[in-house]
C-alpha positions in Angstrom: -36.8 16.3 -23.8 -36.5 13.5 -26.1 -34.7 14.0 -29.6 -36.7 13.2 -32.8 -36.3 9.6 -33.2 -34.8 8.3 -30.2 -37.1 6.5 -27.6 -35.0 7.4 -24.6 -33.5 11.1 -23.7 -30.8 11.7 -25.6 -27.5 13.5 -23.9 -25.0 13.1 -26.7 -24.3 12.1 -30.2 -25.9 8.4 -30.1 -29.2 9.7 -31.1 -29.4 11.6 -35.1 -29.5 14.9 -34.9 -32.0 17.1 -37.6 -29.6 16.8 -41.0 -27.4 14.5 -39.3 -24.1 13.8 -37.2 -22.4 16.3 -38.9 -24.6 19.0 -38.8 -25.2 18.4 -34.9 -21.6 18.7 -34.0 -20.8 21.9 -36.3 -24.2 23.7 -34.7 -23.4 22.6 -30.9 -19.6 22.4 -31.3 -17.8 24.1 -33.8 -19.7 26.9 -34.4 -20.0 28.0 -31.1 -16.3 27.8 -30.7 -15.3 29.2 -33.7 -17.4 32.5 -33.0 -14.8 33.0 -29.6 -12.5 35.5 -29.8 -9.5 33.7 -28.8 -10.1 31.1 -31.4 -10.8 34.4 -34.4 -7.2 35.6 -33.4 -5.6 32.5 -33.7 -7.3 32.1 -37.0 -6.6 35.5 -38.6 -2.8 35.2 -37.5 -2.6 31.0 -38.7 -4.3 32.5 -42.3 -2.2 35.2 -42.9 0.6 33.2 -42.2 -0.2 30.4 -44.8 -1.0 33.8 -47.2 2.5 35.1 -46.3 4.6 31.9 -47.4 2.3 31.5 -50.3 3.4 34.8 -51.2 6.8 34.2 -51.0 6.4 31.4 -52.7 5.0 32.8 -55.7 8.3 35.0 -56.0 10.6 31.4 -56.1 8.9 29.5 -58.4 10.7 29.2 -61.9 9.3 28.6 -64.9 10.4 24.7 -66.4 8.8 22.2 -68.8 10.3 19.0 -69.6 10.0 15.8 -71.4 10.4 14.0 -68.3 6.7 15.0 -67.6 5.4 12.6 -70.5 7.4 9.9 -69.2 6.4 7.2 -66.6 8.2 7.2 -63.3 9.4 3.9 -63.9 10.4 4.2 -67.1 14.2 3.1 -68.1 14.2 6.5 -70.1 14.2 8.4 -66.7 17.6 6.8 -65.8 18.9 7.8 -69.4 17.7 11.3 -68.3 19.1 11.4 -65.0 22.9 10.0 -66.7 22.5 12.9 -69.5 21.7 15.4 -66.8 24.6 14.4 -64.6 27.5 13.2 -67.1 26.6 14.9 -70.5 25.0 18.2 -69.9 26.9 20.8 -71.6 24.6 23.8 -70.5 24.9 25.2 -73.8 21.7 26.1 -76.5 22.7 25.3 -80.3 20.8 28.2 -82.2 20.8 28.3 -86.0 20.5 31.6 -87.7 18.2 30.6 -90.9 18.7 32.9 -93.8 16.6 33.0 -96.8 17.8 32.5 -100.1 14.1 32.7 -102.1 14.4 36.0 -103.8 16.7 38.2 -105.7 19.4 40.0 -103.5 19.6 36.9 -101.3 20.5 34.2 -103.5 23.1 31.8 -102.2 25.3 32.4 -105.0 25.4 36.4 -105.1 28.0 38.2 -103.3 25.7 40.6 -101.4 24.8 37.2 -99.9 28.7 37.1 -97.9 28.3 40.3 -96.8 24.9 40.2 -95.3 25.8 36.7 -93.9 29.3 37.9 -92.2 27.2 41.0 -90.7 25.1 38.2 -88.9 27.6 36.0 -88.1 29.5 39.0 -86.5 26.2 40.2 -84.7 25.7 36.7 -82.9 29.8 36.4 -82.3 29.2 39.7 -80.0 25.9 38.3 -78.0 27.1 38.2 -74.4 26.0 34.2 -74.4 28.1 33.2 -77.2 30.4 30.2 -76.6 33.6 31.2 -78.0 34.6 28.9 -81.1 31.3 27.4 -81.4 30.4 29.4 -84.9 29.3 26.9 -88.1 28.8 29.5 -91.0 28.8 27.3 -93.6 29.5 29.6 -96.9 32.5 30.3 -94.7 33.6 27.0 -94.0 33.5 26.5 -98.0 35.5 29.7 -99.0 38.0 28.2 -96.4 38.1 24.8 -98.4 38.8 26.5 -101.5 41.6 28.7 -100.2 43.3 25.6 -98.3 42.9 23.2 -101.3 46.8 23.0 -102.6 48.0 24.1 -105.8 44.7 26.9 -106.3 42.4 23.9 -106.2 42.3 22.2 -109.6 39.3 21.3 -111.4 39.4 17.8 -112.3 37.9 16.9 -115.6 36.3 14.0 -113.6 33.8 16.7 -111.6 33.9 19.9 -113.4 33.6 21.6 -116.8 35.1 25.4 -118.0 35.4 26.7 -120.6 38.8 26.2 -120.9 38.5 22.1 -121.5 36.3 23.3 -124.7 37.8 20.8 -127.4 40.6 19.0 -125.2 41.2 15.7 -125.4 42.1 14.4 -122.2 42.9 10.7 -123.3 45.4 11.8 -126.1 48.5 11.3 -123.7 48.7 7.7 -122.1 51.7 6.0 -120.1 51.9 2.4 -119.4 52.5 0.8 -115.7 53.1 -2.8 -116.3 50.3 -3.7 -118.4 47.6 -1.2 -117.4 47.2 2.0 -119.2 47.0 5.4 -117.7 46.2 8.7 -118.4 48.2 11.3 -116.4 46.3 13.8 -117.3 43.3 13.1 -115.7 45.5 11.3 -112.3 44.9 13.4 -108.9 48.1 11.7 -107.9 51.8 11.3 -109.5 52.5 8.3 -110.8 56.2 6.6 -110.3 57.0 4.1 -112.7 58.8 0.9 -111.8 62.8 0.1 -112.4 64.6 0.3 -114.5 63.1 3.6 -115.7 63.0 5.3 -112.2 60.8 8.2 -114.0 58.5 10.1 -112.4 55.6 10.7 -114.9 53.8 13.7 -113.6 50.1 13.7 -113.2 47.4 16.5 -114.1 47.4 18.5 -111.1 51.5 19.1 -111.1 51.9 19.3 -114.6 49.3 22.2 -114.8 47.1 20.6 -117.7 43.9 21.3 -115.7 42.2 24.7 -114.9 42.8 26.3 -111.1 39.9 27.7 -109.4 41.6 30.0 -107.3 42.7 32.5 -109.9 41.0 35.5 -111.1 39.5 33.5 -113.9 37.4 32.1 -111.9 37.0 33.8 -108.9 36.6 37.6 -107.5 38.2 39.2 -104.4 41.1 36.9 -104.2 43.9 39.0 -102.3 47.2 39.6 -104.4 49.2 37.7 -101.7 46.5 34.4 -102.3 45.6 34.8 -98.8 42.2 33.9 -97.3 39.3 36.2 -98.0 35.9 35.7 -96.9 34.6 38.3 -99.6 36.0 36.0 -102.5 33.8 34.1 -104.5 33.2 32.4 -107.7 31.9 34.4 -110.7 30.1 31.7 -112.8 27.1 30.3 -111.0 26.9 26.8 -112.4 30.6 26.2 -111.5 29.7 27.8 -108.0 27.0 25.2 -107.1 29.2 22.3 -109.1 32.1 23.1 -106.6 29.9 23.5 -103.2 28.1 20.2 -104.6 31.5 18.7 -104.6 32.5 20.2 -101.3 29.7 18.0 -99.3 31.1 15.0 -100.7 34.2 15.6 -98.9 35.5 14.8 -95.5 35.7 18.7 -94.9 32.4 19.4 -95.9 30.1 16.3 -95.3 29.0 17.9 -91.9 27.9 20.9 -93.7 24.7 19.0 -95.8 22.7 19.8 -92.5 23.0 23.7 -93.2 21.4 24.1 -96.7 18.1 23.3 -97.7 18.0 22.3 -101.6 15.5 23.6 -103.8 12.3 21.1 -104.5 13.2 20.8 -108.3 17.3 20.4 -107.5 16.3 17.2 -105.2 14.0 15.7 -107.7 16.4 16.5 -110.6 19.4 15.0 -108.9 17.1 12.0 -107.4 16.2 11.5 -110.7 19.6 11.1 -112.3 20.9 8.8 -109.4 18.1 6.5 -110.4 19.4 5.9 -113.9 21.6 3.0 -114.7 25.2 3.5 -115.1 25.2 3.6 -119.0 24.3 6.2 -121.3 20.8 7.2 -121.5 19.4 7.5 -124.8 15.5 9.2 -125.6 15.3 11.1 -129.1 17.7 14.1 -129.2 18.4 13.9 -125.4 21.7 11.8 -124.3 23.2 11.6 -121.0 26.4 9.1 -120.4 26.7 8.2 -117.0 29.2 5.0 -117.9 32.6 4.9 -116.2 35.1 2.6 -118.2 38.7 2.5 -117.2 39.3 2.5 -121.4 37.7 5.9 -121.5 39.6 7.2 -118.6 36.7 6.9 -116.3 35.1 10.2 -117.8 31.2 10.8 -118.6 28.7 13.4 -118.4 27.7 13.3 -114.9 29.9 13.7 -111.7 29.2 10.5 -110.1 29.4 12.1 -106.2 26.9 14.3 -107.0 24.9 13.6 -109.8 24.9 16.5 -111.7 25.8 17.2 -115.4 28.9 19.0 -115.6 28.9 20.8 -119.1 26.6 23.4 -118.9 24.7 22.9 -121.7 24.3 19.0 -120.8 22.7 20.0 -117.3 20.6 22.5 -119.0 18.9 20.2 -121.7 18.9 17.6 -118.9 16.9 19.9 -116.4 14.4 20.6 -119.2 14.5 17.2 -120.1 13.5 16.3 -116.6 10.6 19.3 -115.9 9.0 17.9 -118.8 8.9 14.2 -117.2 6.5 12.3 -115.8 9.2 12.3 -112.5 9.6 16.2 -113.0 5.8 17.6 -113.8 5.3 18.3 -110.4 8.2 21.1 -110.0 8.6 24.7 -110.7 11.8 26.8 -111.5 10.9 30.5 -110.3 12.3 32.7 -112.0 11.8 30.1 -115.2 14.6 28.9 -116.9 15.8 31.1 -120.4 16.1 29.7 -124.0 19.6 29.8 -124.1 21.4 26.2 -124.6 23.9 26.9 -121.1 20.9 27.8 -118.9 21.1 27.7 -115.2 18.1 28.5 -112.6 19.0 32.3 -111.7 17.7 31.4 -107.8 20.1 28.8 -107.7 19.9 25.3 -106.0 19.3 26.2 -102.3 16.4 27.9 -101.0 17.6 28.2 -97.5 20.9 28.4 -95.4 21.7 28.5 -91.8 24.3 29.5 -89.5 24.9 27.4 -86.2 25.9 28.8 -83.1 26.1 27.6 -79.1 25.3 29.5 -76.5 26.3 29.2 -73.1 24.0 28.8 -70.5 25.1 32.1 -68.3 26.9 35.0 -69.0 29.6 34.6 -66.0 31.1 31.5 -65.5 30.0 28.7 -63.5 27.8 25.6 -63.1 24.8 25.4 -65.4 21.8 24.8 -63.6 19.2 22.2 -64.5 16.1 24.4 -64.7 17.5 27.9 -66.3 14.4 29.4 -67.7 15.5 32.9 -67.4 18.9 32.4 -69.2 16.5 30.5 -72.1 14.5 33.6 -72.6 17.1 35.8 -72.4 19.3 34.0 -75.4 16.1 33.4 -77.4 15.0 37.1 -76.9 18.7 38.2 -77.5 19.4 36.4 -80.7 16.1 37.5 -82.5 16.8 40.8 -81.7 20.9 40.8 -82.7 20.0 39.5 -86.3 16.8 41.5 -86.6 17.3 43.9 -89.7 20.8 42.7 -90.5 19.8 42.2 -94.0 16.3 42.7 -95.7 17.0 40.3 -98.6 18.1 37.2 -96.3 15.2 37.6 -93.9 17.1 36.0 -91.0 15.8 34.0 -88.2 17.1 33.0 -85.0 15.9 29.2 -84.0 16.7 26.5 -81.7 14.5 23.5 -80.9 14.6 23.8 -77.5 13.3 27.3 -77.5 9.8 25.3 -77.7 10.0 25.7 -74.0 11.6 29.4 -74.0 8.2 30.3 -76.1 6.3 29.0 -73.3 8.6 30.7 -70.2 8.5 33.8 -72.0 4.9 34.3 -71.8 3.8 31.7 -68.8 3.8 34.6 -66.2 1.6 37.2 -68.1 -0.7 34.6 -69.4 -1.4 33.1 -66.0 -1.5 36.4 -64.5 -4.1 37.7 -66.7 -5.8 34.7 -67.1 -6.2 34.0 -63.6 -7.2 37.8 -63.1 -10.1 37.4 -66.0 -11.2 34.3 -64.1 -11.7 36.2 -60.6 -13.6 39.1 -62.2 -15.6 36.6 -63.7 -16.2 35.0 -60.4 -16.7 38.4 -58.4 -19.2 39.6 -60.8 -21.3 36.4 -60.3 -20.8 36.2 -56.6 -22.1 39.6 -56.0 -24.9 39.1 -58.1 -25.8 36.1 -56.5 -25.0 37.0 -53.1 -26.6 40.4 -53.9 -24.2 42.3 -51.8 -21.3 43.9 -52.9 -19.4 43.7 -49.9 -19.9 40.6 -49.3 -19.3 39.5 -53.1 -15.9 41.5 -52.2 -14.9 39.6 -49.0 -15.2 36.3 -50.9 -13.1 37.1 -54.2 -10.5 38.4 -51.3 -10.9 35.1 -49.7 -10.6 33.0 -52.9 -7.4 35.2 -53.7 -6.4 33.8 -50.6 -7.1 30.4 -51.6 -5.0 30.7 -54.9 -1.9 32.2 -53.1 -1.7 29.3 -50.7 -1.9 26.9 -53.3 1.1 28.7 -55.1 2.7 28.4 -51.9 2.4 24.5 -51.5 3.4 24.1 -55.1 6.3 26.1 -54.0 7.0 23.3 -51.2 6.7 20.5 -53.6 8.7 22.0 -56.5 6.0 22.3 -58.8 7.2 24.6 -61.7 5.6 27.1 -63.5 3.9 25.9 -66.9 1.2 25.3 -69.0 -0.1 22.2 -67.6 0.2 23.6 -63.5 -1.4 27.1 -64.6 -4.4 25.4 -66.3 -5.1 23.9 -63.0 -4.5 27.0 -60.9 -7.2 28.8 -62.8 -9.6 25.9 -62.7 -9.1 26.5 -58.7 -11.0 29.8 -58.8 -13.8 27.9 -60.3 -13.7 25.2 -57.8 -12.6 27.4 -54.7 -15.6 29.7 -55.0 -18.2 27.2 -54.5 -17.0 26.5 -50.4 -17.4 30.5 -49.7 -20.1 31.1 -52.0 -22.2 29.1 -50.0 -21.3 30.1 -46.4 -21.6 33.7 -47.5 -25.0 33.1 -49.1 -26.3 31.4 -45.7 -24.6 34.4 -44.0 -26.8 36.7 -45.7 -30.0 34.9 -45.3 -29.5 34.8 -41.3 -30.7 36.8 -39.0 -29.8 38.0 -35.4 -26.0 39.0 -34.5 -23.1 38.8 -36.5 -22.0 35.6 -34.3 -25.3 34.3 -34.4 -25.5 34.2 -38.2 -22.4 32.6 -38.5 -23.2 30.0 -36.4 -26.6 29.4 -38.5 -24.6 29.6 -42.0 -22.5 27.1 -40.6 -25.1 24.9 -39.3 -27.2 25.5 -42.5 -24.2 24.8 -45.0 -21.5 23.8 -43.4 -22.4 20.0 -44.0 -22.9 20.5 -47.2 -19.7 22.3 -48.1 -17.8 19.6 -46.0 -19.8 16.7 -48.2 -18.8 18.7 -51.5 -14.8 19.1 -50.4 -14.8 15.2 -49.7 -16.8 13.9 -52.6 -14.3 16.1 -54.8 -10.9 14.7 -53.1 -12.5 11.1 -53.3 -12.8 12.0 -57.0 -9.4 12.8 -57.9 -7.8 10.6 -54.9 -7.3 7.8 -57.2 -5.2 9.3 -59.2 -2.3 10.0 -56.5 -0.8 6.6 -56.6 -0.6 6.8 -60.8 3.0 6.9 -62.4 2.2 9.9 -64.5 3.8 13.4 -64.1 0.8 14.9 -65.3 -1.6 12.7 -63.5 0.1 13.2 -60.2 0.4 16.9 -60.6 -3.7 17.1 -61.2 -3.9 15.0 -58.0 -1.9 17.4 -56.1 -3.2 20.7 -57.2 -6.9 19.4 -56.6 -5.9 18.2 -53.4 -4.7 21.6 -52.6 -7.7 23.2 -53.7 -10.2 20.9 -51.7 -8.1 21.6 -48.4 -7.6 25.1 -48.7 -10.7 25.9 -50.5 -13.0 24.1 -47.5 -10.3 25.6 -44.7 -11.2 29.3 -46.2 -14.9 28.7 -46.3 -15.4 26.9 -43.1 -13.1 28.8 -41.3 -11.5 31.5 -42.2 -14.4 33.1 -43.9 -16.7 32.5 -40.8 -14.6 34.7 -38.8 -14.1 37.6 -41.0 -17.9 37.8 -41.3 -18.5 37.9 -38.1 -16.2 41.0 -37.8 -16.7 42.8 -41.2 -19.6 41.3 -42.5 -22.8 43.4 -43.5 -26.2 43.4 -41.9 -28.6 40.7 -43.2 -30.5 40.5 -46.2 -33.9 39.5 -44.4 -33.6 41.7 -42.2 -37.3 43.6 -42.4 -38.7 47.0 -41.5 -38.0 48.3 -38.2 -41.6 49.4 -37.3 -42.6 46.2 -38.6 -40.4 44.4 -36.2 -41.8 46.4 -33.5 -45.3 46.4 -34.1 -45.2 42.4 -34.1 -43.5 42.6 -31.0 -45.8 44.9 -29.2 -48.0 42.3 -30.7 -46.2 39.0 -29.7 -46.1 40.7 -26.3 -50.2 40.7 -25.5 -51.3 38.7 -22.9 -53.5 35.6 -24.9 -56.7 36.6 -22.8 -56.3 40.2 -24.1 -56.2 38.9 -27.4 -59.2 36.6 -26.5 -60.9 39.3 -25.5 -60.5 41.5 -29.0 -61.5 38.3 -30.6 -65.1 37.9 -28.9 -65.8 41.6 -29.0 -65.4 41.7 -32.9 -67.9 38.5 -32.6 -70.6 40.3 -30.8 -70.3 43.4 -33.0 -70.6 41.0 -36.0 -72.3 37.9 -35.1 -72.4 36.3 -38.8 -68.9 36.5 -39.0 -66.7 33.5 -38.7 -63.3 34.3 -37.0 -60.5 32.5 -36.2 -59.9 32.0 -32.3 -56.0 32.0 -31.3 -55.0 29.9 -28.4 -51.7 29.2 -26.3 -50.8 25.8 -27.1 -47.4 24.4 -25.4 -46.0 28.2 -25.7 -46.8 28.7 -29.1 -49.8 30.8 -30.6 -51.8 29.2 -32.4 -54.9 29.1 -34.4 -58.0 27.2 -34.3 -61.4 27.0 -35.8 -64.1 28.7 -33.7 -66.6 26.5 -31.6 -69.8 27.2 -33.6 -72.2 25.8 -31.0 -74.9 27.8 -29.9 -74.3 29.4 -26.7 -70.6 28.3 -26.4 -68.1 30.9 -25.2 -65.5 31.9 -27.7 -62.0 30.1 -26.5 -64.0 27.0 -25.1 -65.2 24.1 -26.6 -68.7 23.2 -26.6 -70.0 20.0 -25.1 -70.7 17.5 -27.1 -73.2 14.4 -25.8 -71.6 11.5 -26.5 -73.7 9.2 -28.8 -74.2 5.2 -27.5 -72.0 2.9 -29.7 
């Protein structure tokens, strides 16, 4: 016997079989081998072993997302990251508690704010991950600065104005040092005249001519012994912000600038004053003197370090002038300024502030791991819970830049499980509808679930973490892996015969197509294997795993399962009809011919079909209509001469 397309007898694969070489290999070699009992046992054991590895790997995966993912593997930044991780890694997380000062009761200058902020700071210090000594409370530091300043914090007229200075002529008393005229009342340090006088002329600090801030006149809550008290506060709103702004120009307070968020109008106002030249600004009735002349003892209307007018009435006039000018038209103060001459914004200068604190990488002592998602989530959720409800006026909110990743860690597992479950349900419904058998559909769904566990197992071996990128690829795996299994399952349901025969038929009919699909998908992504980007490398690895495990489950494991517990064929006909056809097929050809001859004799005008046996198959041919020709024999037609 010769194969189609061959001119010589074919006994090997040198001749092309129907459907190609691969189809022939699957039909003649692979499928018969797969239905053998020992092979089935091996397949079941191996695939369930891989499933166990994947199930174990799913418990070992951790959540991690790094900026390294967006950096090419040969980038110099990777070296910097390595040095940072190995040499400068502290393992701590910097957390900020944001305090809202936009509504009454939570204004920065109000006494209640100090009580609530102290409560919040105490809550953070009691948190298990708190790094001892790391708390940075700017308001506490400000109060400490006031109490640590010598001589009860003298209020220099260069920087501040208080009612005590009303009508005071600071330039009335002078001293001469050589050829220089000085004003002792304005000096911040002692002045020693040269010999022969050898007389110490006391400056304003020790002479008592300057007002002292740390007194009951200007502050409330100072202990009788003058010791530090966090609850102490400055009574006058403008003086409070004057001293606070001055504090942030000193070495002690320079680092606190980033802990306060000024109001928009305040930034615009001080920027406008700084932009004015250091001379006397006159516009109609409004005057603002920024001159700094030695002849006038460097006195003027503005604190040159903070750009704040010192006198309350000058501040109010300057602020109203600014708001009505082109530079200040876009700003609005809430609540609005009053009509009094020494008006000041009731909401203060700052809209928000923050308390800073460091959190350790672990509760107990020990080295900090590079990936510490569990602790980061606990720190994030614990910090939020610690400040929640501590102050309705300040509305505290804990925040850290690293929580951009911790937010993902907190939800990625649940989101992944929910997304995968939804995808599996959708695939299962569609598969059951198109295969038209619920049991086969469930087998396919179970097979896809095993593919997912296999992919998760290899993710663990490849040290791929759970993050938003890998989860997206994992969900895509469901839609890709179903193809390999659904085609085989559909072909199995369409085939007839025993379970093993139907498996052979399914592999023969669809195996080559499934193999081609897996190979084409792999070739489409293999180009990414040489990429230097983590995103593309991860894409290749996971799609490679999808192709590998999806194909193996569809071509190896699923046929074995179907041969063992698969349902009956959807192509099986009614048993009585099949039995009748079998009886008809078993009758001799002669009997059929006699029946046809009898039918012709009883109905000579009816044209009947003739059933003849050709090469072992029953076929039908037109009857011979020649007169006198018996049914089933060809009439002799005389040859016509050419």
